[in-house]
Structures are given as C-alpha cells and as structure tokens.
PDBQT receptor file of N, H, CA, C and O in Angstrom, charges set to zero:
ATOM      1  N   MET A   1     142.423 163.790 104.313  1.00  0.00    +0.000 N 
ATOM      2  CA  MET A   1     141.501 163.030 103.963  1.00  0.00    +0.000 C 
ATOM      3  C   MET A   1     142.173 161.863 102.918  1.00  0.00    +0.000 C 
ATOM      4  O   MET A   1     141.895 160.677 102.740  1.00  0.00    +0.000 OA
ATOM      5  N   ARG A   2     143.225 162.797 102.294  1.00  0.00    +0.000 N 
ATOM      6  H   ARG A   2     143.451 163.760 102.439  1.00  0.00    +0.000 HD
ATOM      7  CA  ARG A   2     143.636 161.968 101.031  1.00  0.00    +0.000 C 
ATOM      8  C   ARG A   2     144.903 161.033 101.845  1.00  0.00    +0.000 C 
ATOM      9  O   ARG A   2     145.365 160.042 101.280  1.00  0.00    +0.000 OA
ATOM     10  N   MET A   3     145.446 161.509 103.356  1.00  0.00    +0.000 N 
ATOM     11  H   MET A   3     145.071 162.314 103.815  1.00  0.00    +0.000 HD
ATOM     12  CA  MET A   3     145.768 159.886 103.650  1.00  0.00    +0.000 C 
ATOM     13  C   MET A   3     145.124 158.969 104.093  1.00  0.00    +0.000 C 
ATOM     14  O   MET A   3     145.682 157.873 104.149  1.00  0.00    +0.000 OA
ATOM     15  N   VAL A   4     143.861 159.087 104.516  1.00  0.00    +0.000 N 
ATOM     16  H   VAL A   4     143.407 159.977 104.470  1.00  0.00    +0.000 HD
ATOM     17  CA  VAL A   4     142.975 157.943 105.106  1.00  0.00    +0.000 C 
ATOM     18  C   VAL A   4     142.461 157.068 103.732  1.00  0.00    +0.000 C 
ATOM     19  O   VAL A   4     142.021 155.924 103.847  1.00  0.00    +0.000 OA
ATOM     20  N   ARG A   5     142.569 157.721 102.495  1.00  0.00    +0.000 N 
ATOM     21  H   ARG A   5     142.927 158.650 102.401  1.00  0.00    +0.000 HD
ATOM     22  CA  ARG A   5     142.222 157.085 101.418  1.00  0.00    +0.000 C 
ATOM     23  C   ARG A   5     143.190 156.209 100.924  1.00  0.00    +0.000 C 
ATOM     24  O   ARG A   5     142.951 155.124 100.393  1.00  0.00    +0.000 OA
ATOM     25  N   GLU A   6     144.805 156.937 101.200  1.00  0.00    +0.000 N 
ATOM     26  H   GLU A   6     144.999 157.818 101.631  1.00  0.00    +0.000 HD
ATOM     27  CA  GLU A   6     145.682 156.177 100.651  1.00  0.00    +0.000 C 
ATOM     28  C   GLU A   6     146.133 155.183 101.618  1.00  0.00    +0.000 C 
ATOM     29  O   GLU A   6     146.954 154.340 101.257  1.00  0.00    +0.000 OA
ATOM     30  N   ASN A   7     145.678 155.196 102.822  1.00  0.00    +0.000 N 
ATOM     31  H   ASN A   7     145.011 155.881 103.115  1.00  0.00    +0.000 HD
ATOM     32  CA  ASN A   7     146.105 154.273 104.053  1.00  0.00    +0.000 C 
ATOM     33  C   ASN A   7     144.516 153.478 104.897  1.00  0.00    +0.000 C 
ATOM     34  O   ASN A   7     144.420 153.370 106.119  1.00  0.00    +0.000 OA
ATOM     35  N   PRO A   8     143.770 153.161 104.217  1.00  0.00    +0.000 N 
ATOM     36  CA  PRO A   8     142.527 152.121 104.765  1.00  0.00    +0.000 C 
ATOM     37  C   PRO A   8     142.765 151.909 106.232  1.00  0.00    +0.000 C 
ATOM     38  O   PRO A   8     142.083 152.285 107.185  1.00  0.00    +0.000 OA
ATOM     39  N   SER A   9     143.784 151.286 106.205  1.00  0.00    +0.000 N 
ATOM     40  H   SER A   9     144.338 150.981 105.430  1.00  0.00    +0.000 HD
ATOM     41  CA  SER A   9     143.959 150.254 107.649  1.00  0.00    +0.000 C 
ATOM     42  C   SER A   9     144.337 150.848 108.674  1.00  0.00    +0.000 C 
ATOM     43  O   SER A   9     144.500 150.275 109.751  1.00  0.00    +0.000 OA
ATOM     44  N   TRP A  10     144.609 152.609 108.395  1.00  0.00    +0.000 N 
ATOM     45  H   TRP A  10     144.477 153.074 107.520  1.00  0.00    +0.000 HD
ATOM     46  CA  TRP A  10     145.206 153.261 109.853  1.00  0.00    +0.000 C 
ATOM     47  C   TRP A  10     143.859 154.005 110.549  1.00  0.00    +0.000 C 
ATOM     48  O   TRP A  10     142.971 154.664 110.010  1.00  0.00    +0.000 OA
ATOM     49  N   GLY A  11     144.044 153.670 111.825  1.00  0.00    +0.000 N 
ATOM     50  H   GLY A  11     144.766 153.134 112.263  1.00  0.00    +0.000 HD
ATOM     51  CA  GLY A  11     143.092 154.181 112.666  1.00  0.00    +0.000 C 
ATOM     52  C   GLY A  11     143.384 155.517 112.991  1.00  0.00    +0.000 C 
ATOM     53  O   GLY A  11     144.348 156.064 112.456  1.00  0.00    +0.000 OA
ATOM     54  N   TYR A  12     142.371 156.372 114.147  1.00  0.00    +0.000 N 
ATOM     55  H   TYR A  12     141.588 155.928 114.582  1.00  0.00    +0.000 HD
ATOM     56  CA  TYR A  12     142.875 157.665 113.949  1.00  0.00    +0.000 C 
ATOM     57  C   TYR A  12     143.956 157.737 115.083  1.00  0.00    +0.000 C 
ATOM     58  O   TYR A  12     144.187 158.941 114.966  1.00  0.00    +0.000 OA
ATOM     59  N   ARG A  13     144.525 157.461 115.774  1.00  0.00    +0.000 N 
ATOM     60  H   ARG A  13     144.337 156.483 115.869  1.00  0.00    +0.000 HD
ATOM     61  CA  ARG A  13     145.632 157.069 116.501  1.00  0.00    +0.000 C 
ATOM     62  C   ARG A  13     146.840 157.554 115.496  1.00  0.00    +0.000 C 
ATOM     63  O   ARG A  13     147.421 158.635 115.400  1.00  0.00    +0.000 OA
ATOM     64  N   ARG A  14     146.985 156.276 114.766  1.00  0.00    +0.000 N 
ATOM     65  H   ARG A  14     146.513 155.398 114.844  1.00  0.00    +0.000 HD
ATOM     66  CA  ARG A  14     148.117 156.273 113.613  1.00  0.00    +0.000 C 
ATOM     67  C   ARG A  14     147.924 157.541 112.659  1.00  0.00    +0.000 C 
ATOM     68  O   ARG A  14     148.854 158.329 112.491  1.00  0.00    +0.000 OA
ATOM     69  N   MET A  15     146.667 157.712 112.034  1.00  0.00    +0.000 N 
ATOM     70  H   MET A  15     145.911 157.072 112.170  1.00  0.00    +0.000 HD
ATOM     71  CA  MET A  15     146.541 159.236 111.553  1.00  0.00    +0.000 C 
ATOM     72  C   MET A  15     147.135 160.459 112.686  1.00  0.00    +0.000 C 
ATOM     73  O   MET A  15     147.955 161.283 112.282  1.00  0.00    +0.000 OA
ATOM     74  N   TYR A  16     146.860 160.474 113.484  1.00  0.00    +0.000 N 
ATOM     75  H   TYR A  16     146.194 159.804 113.812  1.00  0.00    +0.000 HD
ATOM     76  CA  TYR A  16     147.605 161.579 114.230  1.00  0.00    +0.000 C 
ATOM     77  C   TYR A  16     149.017 161.472 114.708  1.00  0.00    +0.000 C 
ATOM     78  O   TYR A  16     149.547 162.558 114.941  1.00  0.00    +0.000 OA
ATOM     79  N   GLY A  17     149.729 160.430 114.902  1.00  0.00    +0.000 N 
ATOM     80  H   GLY A  17     149.299 159.547 114.713  1.00  0.00    +0.000 HD
ATOM     81  CA  GLY A  17     150.795 160.486 115.011  1.00  0.00    +0.000 C 
ATOM     82  C   GLY A  17     151.489 160.686 113.536  1.00  0.00    +0.000 C 
ATOM     83  O   GLY A  17     152.456 161.448 113.552  1.00  0.00    +0.000 OA
ATOM     84  N   GLU A  18     151.187 160.190 112.425  1.00  0.00    +0.000 N 
ATOM     85  H   GLU A  18     150.402 159.571 112.412  1.00  0.00    +0.000 HD
ATOM     86  CA  GLU A  18     151.566 160.625 111.080  1.00  0.00    +0.000 C 
ATOM     87  C   GLU A  18     151.438 162.037 110.836  1.00  0.00    +0.000 C 
ATOM     88  O   GLU A  18     151.939 162.373 109.763  1.00  0.00    +0.000 OA
ATOM     89  N   LEU A  19     151.015 162.791 111.381  1.00  0.00    +0.000 N 
ATOM     90  H   LEU A  19     150.608 162.518 112.253  1.00  0.00    +0.000 HD
ATOM     91  CA  LEU A  19     150.476 163.981 111.304  1.00  0.00    +0.000 C 
ATOM     92  C   LEU A  19     151.563 165.072 112.124  1.00  0.00    +0.000 C 
ATOM     93  O   LEU A  19     152.126 166.140 111.886  1.00  0.00    +0.000 OA
ATOM     94  N   LEU A  20     151.480 164.213 113.082  1.00  0.00    +0.000 N 
ATOM     95  H   LEU A  20     151.022 163.345 113.275  1.00  0.00    +0.000 HD
ATOM     96  CA  LEU A  20     152.498 164.876 114.148  1.00  0.00    +0.000 C 
ATOM     97  C   LEU A  20     153.960 165.247 113.530  1.00  0.00    +0.000 C 
ATOM     98  O   LEU A  20     154.537 166.331 113.617  1.00  0.00    +0.000 OA
ATOM     99  N   VAL A  21     154.445 163.951 112.823  1.00  0.00    +0.000 N 
ATOM    100  H   VAL A  21     153.977 163.070 112.752  1.00  0.00    +0.000 HD
ATOM    101  CA  VAL A  21     155.342 163.417 112.288  1.00  0.00    +0.000 C 
ATOM    102  C   VAL A  21     155.931 164.593 111.127  1.00  0.00    +0.000 C 
ATOM    103  O   VAL A  21     157.029 165.145 111.049  1.00  0.00    +0.000 OA
ATOM    104  N   SER A  22     154.654 164.712 110.252  1.00  0.00    +0.000 N 
ATOM    105  H   SER A  22     153.762 164.264 110.316  1.00  0.00    +0.000 HD
ATOM    106  CA  SER A  22     154.546 165.862 108.810  1.00  0.00    +0.000 C 
ATOM    107  C   SER A  22     154.706 167.449 109.157  1.00  0.00    +0.000 C 
ATOM    108  O   SER A  22     154.977 168.302 108.312  1.00  0.00    +0.000 OA
ATOM    109  N   GLY A  23     154.461 167.735 110.749  1.00  0.00    +0.000 N 
ATOM    110  H   GLY A  23     154.241 167.042 111.436  1.00  0.00    +0.000 HD
ATOM    111  CA  GLY A  23     154.580 168.975 111.190  1.00  0.00    +0.000 C 
ATOM    112  C   GLY A  23     153.190 169.475 111.690  1.00  0.00    +0.000 C 
ATOM    113  O   GLY A  23     153.151 170.422 112.476  1.00  0.00    +0.000 OA
ATOM    114  N   VAL A  24     151.867 168.773 111.193  1.00  0.00    +0.000 N 
ATOM    115  H   VAL A  24     151.899 168.003 110.555  1.00  0.00    +0.000 HD
ATOM    116  CA  VAL A  24     150.669 169.326 111.454  1.00  0.00    +0.000 C 
ATOM    117  C   VAL A  24     150.515 169.309 113.148  1.00  0.00    +0.000 C 
ATOM    118  O   VAL A  24     150.607 168.254 113.775  1.00  0.00    +0.000 OA
ATOM    119  N   THR A  25     150.278 170.572 113.780  1.00  0.00    +0.000 N 
ATOM    120  H   THR A  25     150.204 171.429 113.270  1.00  0.00    +0.000 HD
ATOM    121  CA  THR A  25     149.544 170.494 115.334  1.00  0.00    +0.000 C 
ATOM    122  C   THR A  25     147.936 170.175 115.160  1.00  0.00    +0.000 C 
ATOM    123  O   THR A  25     147.051 170.880 114.674  1.00  0.00    +0.000 OA
ATOM    124  N   VAL A  26     147.889 169.030 115.657  1.00  0.00    +0.000 N 
ATOM    125  H   VAL A  26     148.607 168.457 116.051  1.00  0.00    +0.000 HD
ATOM    126  CA  VAL A  26     146.153 168.586 115.902  1.00  0.00    +0.000 C 
ATOM    127  C   VAL A  26     146.178 167.889 117.197  1.00  0.00    +0.000 C 
ATOM    128  O   VAL A  26     147.008 167.159 117.740  1.00  0.00    +0.000 OA
ATOM    129  N   ALA A  27     144.864 168.395 117.570  1.00  0.00    +0.000 N 
ATOM    130  H   ALA A  27     144.191 168.988 117.129  1.00  0.00    +0.000 HD
ATOM    131  CA  ALA A  27     144.826 166.975 118.532  1.00  0.00    +0.000 C 
ATOM    132  C   ALA A  27     144.196 165.883 118.030  1.00  0.00    +0.000 C 
ATOM    133  O   ALA A  27     143.561 165.818 116.977  1.00  0.00    +0.000 OA
ATOM    134  N   ALA A  28     144.473 164.708 119.122  1.00  0.00    +0.000 N 
ATOM    135  H   ALA A  28     144.989 164.760 119.977  1.00  0.00    +0.000 HD
ATOM    136  CA  ALA A  28     144.101 163.407 118.504  1.00  0.00    +0.000 C 
ATOM    137  C   ALA A  28     142.593 163.380 118.278  1.00  0.00    +0.000 C 
ATOM    138  O   ALA A  28     142.097 162.650 117.421  1.00  0.00    +0.000 OA
ATOM    139  N   SER A  29     141.707 164.366 119.235  1.00  0.00    +0.000 N 
ATOM    140  H   SER A  29     142.111 164.959 119.932  1.00  0.00    +0.000 HD
ATOM    141  CA  SER A  29     140.339 164.162 119.248  1.00  0.00    +0.000 C 
ATOM    142  C   SER A  29     139.595 165.001 118.337  1.00  0.00    +0.000 C 
ATOM    143  O   SER A  29     138.388 165.131 118.135  1.00  0.00    +0.000 OA
ATOM    144  N   MET A  30     140.559 165.504 117.870  1.00  0.00    +0.000 N 
ATOM    145  H   MET A  30     141.540 165.398 118.034  1.00  0.00    +0.000 HD
ATOM    146  CA  MET A  30     140.471 166.322 116.264  1.00  0.00    +0.000 C 
ATOM    147  C   MET A  30     140.452 165.275 115.158  1.00  0.00    +0.000 C 
ATOM    148  O   MET A  30     139.419 165.341 114.491  1.00  0.00    +0.000 OA
ATOM    149  N   VAL A  31     141.178 164.470 114.836  1.00  0.00    +0.000 N 
ATOM    150  H   VAL A  31     142.016 164.416 115.379  1.00  0.00    +0.000 HD
ATOM    151  CA  VAL A  31     141.636 163.569 113.768  1.00  0.00    +0.000 C 
ATOM    152  C   VAL A  31     140.310 162.664 114.191  1.00  0.00    +0.000 C 
ATOM    153  O   VAL A  31     139.818 161.940 113.325  1.00  0.00    +0.000 OA
ATOM    154  N   TRP A  32     139.919 162.690 115.087  1.00  0.00    +0.000 N 
ATOM    155  H   TRP A  32     140.319 163.278 115.790  1.00  0.00    +0.000 HD
ATOM    156  CA  TRP A  32     138.754 161.248 115.268  1.00  0.00    +0.000 C 
ATOM    157  C   TRP A  32     137.495 161.622 114.870  1.00  0.00    +0.000 C 
ATOM    158  O   TRP A  32     136.801 160.910 114.143  1.00  0.00    +0.000 OA
ATOM    159  N   GLU A  33     136.955 163.312 115.545  1.00  0.00    +0.000 N 
ATOM    160  H   GLU A  33     137.519 163.889 116.135  1.00  0.00    +0.000 HD
ATOM    161  CA  GLU A  33     135.887 164.252 114.960  1.00  0.00    +0.000 C 
ATOM    162  C   GLU A  33     135.748 164.446 113.443  1.00  0.00    +0.000 C 
ATOM    163  O   GLU A  33     134.653 164.576 112.896  1.00  0.00    +0.000 OA
ATOM    164  N   ILE A  34     137.140 164.460 112.681  1.00  0.00    +0.000 N 
ATOM    165  H   ILE A  34     138.029 164.354 113.125  1.00  0.00    +0.000 HD
ATOM    166  CA  ILE A  34     136.840 164.750 111.547  1.00  0.00    +0.000 C 
ATOM    167  C   ILE A  34     136.548 163.497 110.959  1.00  0.00    +0.000 C 
ATOM    168  O   ILE A  34     135.520 163.446 110.283  1.00  0.00    +0.000 OA
ATOM    169  N   LEU A  35     137.283 162.403 111.082  1.00  0.00    +0.000 N 
ATOM    170  H   LEU A  35     138.117 162.444 111.631  1.00  0.00    +0.000 HD
ATOM    171  CA  LEU A  35     136.988 161.183 110.566  1.00  0.00    +0.000 C 
ATOM    172  C   LEU A  35     135.525 160.619 110.282  1.00  0.00    +0.000 C 
ATOM    173  O   LEU A  35     134.968 160.075 109.328  1.00  0.00    +0.000 OA
ATOM    174  N   LYS A  36     135.080 161.113 111.912  1.00  0.00    +0.000 N 
ATOM    175  H   LYS A  36     135.532 161.555 112.687  1.00  0.00    +0.000 HD
ATOM    176  CA  LYS A  36     133.821 160.768 112.345  1.00  0.00    +0.000 C 
ATOM    177  C   LYS A  36     132.624 161.454 111.419  1.00  0.00    +0.000 C 
ATOM    178  O   LYS A  36     131.590 160.924 111.010  1.00  0.00    +0.000 OA
ATOM    179  N   ASP A  37     133.112 162.817 111.225  1.00  0.00    +0.000 N 
ATOM    180  H   ASP A  37     133.951 163.247 111.557  1.00  0.00    +0.000 HD
ATOM    181  CA  ASP A  37     132.165 163.708 110.442  1.00  0.00    +0.000 C 
ATOM    182  C   ASP A  37     132.314 163.487 108.890  1.00  0.00    +0.000 C 
ATOM    183  O   ASP A  37     131.616 164.183 108.152  1.00  0.00    +0.000 OA
ATOM    184  N   ALA A  38     133.233 162.507 108.314  1.00  0.00    +0.000 N 
ATOM    185  H   ALA A  38     133.800 161.942 108.913  1.00  0.00    +0.000 HD
ATOM    186  CA  ALA A  38     133.319 162.124 107.346  1.00  0.00    +0.000 C 
ATOM    187  C   ALA A  38     132.752 160.558 106.754  1.00  0.00    +0.000 C 
ATOM    188  O   ALA A  38     132.825 160.005 105.656  1.00  0.00    +0.000 OA
ATOM    189  N   GLY A  39     132.216 160.213 107.954  1.00  0.00    +0.000 N 
ATOM    190  H   GLY A  39     132.156 160.663 108.845  1.00  0.00    +0.000 HD
ATOM    191  CA  GLY A  39     131.854 158.979 107.908  1.00  0.00    +0.000 C 
ATOM    192  C   GLY A  39     132.355 157.626 108.340  1.00  0.00    +0.000 C 
ATOM    193  O   GLY A  39     131.681 156.626 108.588  1.00  0.00    +0.000 OA
ATOM    194  N   ILE A  40     133.602 157.771 108.381  1.00  0.00    +0.000 N 
ATOM    195  H   ILE A  40     134.149 158.583 108.179  1.00  0.00    +0.000 HD
ATOM    196  CA  ILE A  40     134.875 157.068 108.227  1.00  0.00    +0.000 C 
ATOM    197  C   ILE A  40     134.966 156.439 109.677  1.00  0.00    +0.000 C 
ATOM    198  O   ILE A  40     135.603 157.047 110.537  1.00  0.00    +0.000 OA
ATOM    199  N   GLY A  41     134.322 155.188 109.982  1.00  0.00    +0.000 N 
ATOM    200  H   GLY A  41     133.805 154.694 109.282  1.00  0.00    +0.000 HD
ATOM    201  CA  GLY A  41     134.244 154.435 111.296  1.00  0.00    +0.000 C 
ATOM    202  C   GLY A  41     135.588 153.708 111.744  1.00  0.00    +0.000 C 
ATOM    203  O   GLY A  41     136.497 153.372 110.984  1.00  0.00    +0.000 OA
ATOM    204  N   PRO A  42     135.550 153.567 112.840  1.00  0.00    +0.000 N 
ATOM    205  CA  PRO A  42     136.736 152.735 113.352  1.00  0.00    +0.000 C 
ATOM    206  C   PRO A  42     136.988 151.546 112.720  1.00  0.00    +0.000 C 
ATOM    207  O   PRO A  42     136.212 150.675 112.325  1.00  0.00    +0.000 OA
ATOM    208  N   VAL A  43     138.841 151.678 112.656  1.00  0.00    +0.000 N 
ATOM    209  H   VAL A  43     139.471 152.385 112.977  1.00  0.00    +0.000 HD
ATOM    210  CA  VAL A  43     139.589 150.231 111.944  1.00  0.00    +0.000 C 
ATOM    211  C   VAL A  43     139.202 148.879 112.862  1.00  0.00    +0.000 C 
ATOM    212  O   VAL A  43     139.109 148.819 114.088  1.00  0.00    +0.000 OA
ATOM    213  N   PRO A  44     138.985 147.701 111.767  1.00  0.00    +0.000 N 
ATOM    214  CA  PRO A  44     138.425 146.970 112.808  1.00  0.00    +0.000 C 
ATOM    215  C   PRO A  44     140.012 146.513 113.295  1.00  0.00    +0.000 C 
ATOM    216  O   PRO A  44     141.091 146.710 112.736  1.00  0.00    +0.000 OA
ATOM    217  N   GLU A  45     139.656 145.774 114.667  1.00  0.00    +0.000 N 
ATOM    218  H   GLU A  45     138.780 145.614 115.122  1.00  0.00    +0.000 HD
ATOM    219  CA  GLU A  45     141.351 145.140 114.922  1.00  0.00    +0.000 C 
ATOM    220  C   GLU A  45     141.774 144.204 114.729  1.00  0.00    +0.000 C 
ATOM    221  O   GLU A  45     141.215 143.107 114.743  1.00  0.00    +0.000 OA
ATOM    222  N   LEU A  46     142.988 144.492 114.482  1.00  0.00    +0.000 N 
ATOM    223  H   LEU A  46     143.442 145.382 114.471  1.00  0.00    +0.000 HD
ATOM    224  CA  LEU A  46     143.644 143.038 113.857  1.00  0.00    +0.000 C 
ATOM    225  C   LEU A  46     143.693 142.041 114.984  1.00  0.00    +0.000 C 
ATOM    226  O   LEU A  46     143.806 142.215 116.197  1.00  0.00    +0.000 OA
ATOM    227  N   SER A  47     143.587 141.049 114.323  1.00  0.00    +0.000 N 
ATOM    228  H   SER A  47     143.495 140.908 113.337  1.00  0.00    +0.000 HD
ATOM    229  CA  SER A  47     143.546 139.442 115.038  1.00  0.00    +0.000 C 
ATOM    230  C   SER A  47     145.224 139.087 115.466  1.00  0.00    +0.000 C 
ATOM    231  O   SER A  47     146.084 139.085 114.585  1.00  0.00    +0.000 OA
ATOM    232  N   ALA A  48     145.524 138.827 116.745  1.00  0.00    +0.000 N 
ATOM    233  H   ALA A  48     144.825 138.828 117.460  1.00  0.00    +0.000 HD
ATOM    234  CA  ALA A  48     146.675 138.223 116.678  1.00  0.00    +0.000 C 
ATOM    235  C   ALA A  48     146.924 137.437 115.939  1.00  0.00    +0.000 C 
ATOM    236  O   ALA A  48     146.127 136.776 115.274  1.00  0.00    +0.000 OA
ATOM    237  N   LEU A  49     147.972 137.390 115.939  1.00  0.00    +0.000 N 
ATOM    238  H   LEU A  49     148.620 137.928 116.479  1.00  0.00    +0.000 HD
ATOM    239  CA  LEU A  49     148.958 135.973 115.134  1.00  0.00    +0.000 C 
ATOM    240  C   LEU A  49     149.327 134.808 116.134  1.00  0.00    +0.000 C 
ATOM    241  O   LEU A  49     149.963 133.832 115.737  1.00  0.00    +0.000 OA
TER     242      LEU A  49
C-alpha cells in the first residue's frame, strides 16, 4: 500500500510489474483485488498527446 500512496498514477499492471522487479511473486489479479478491497479504483487513462 505504501507503493500505491507514493505513486498514485500507477495502475495495477504497473504495480504488478514493480513488485516482480522487487522480487515479490504475486499474480496480477491479486494486486487488482488488493487495490479494489482497499477502495482504490482504476487509474484514469492518460489522454493521447
């Protein structure tokens, strides 16, 4: 949850990737569930430049 607070623009896919790089083995769906259960919704899509 600290990672989420420090990087509010990251979605669950980015969070999942960063966890893998950090050596944490977790399914992407688990990251999504944890964020959803914490009341953190999807990150708004960035508009194309």
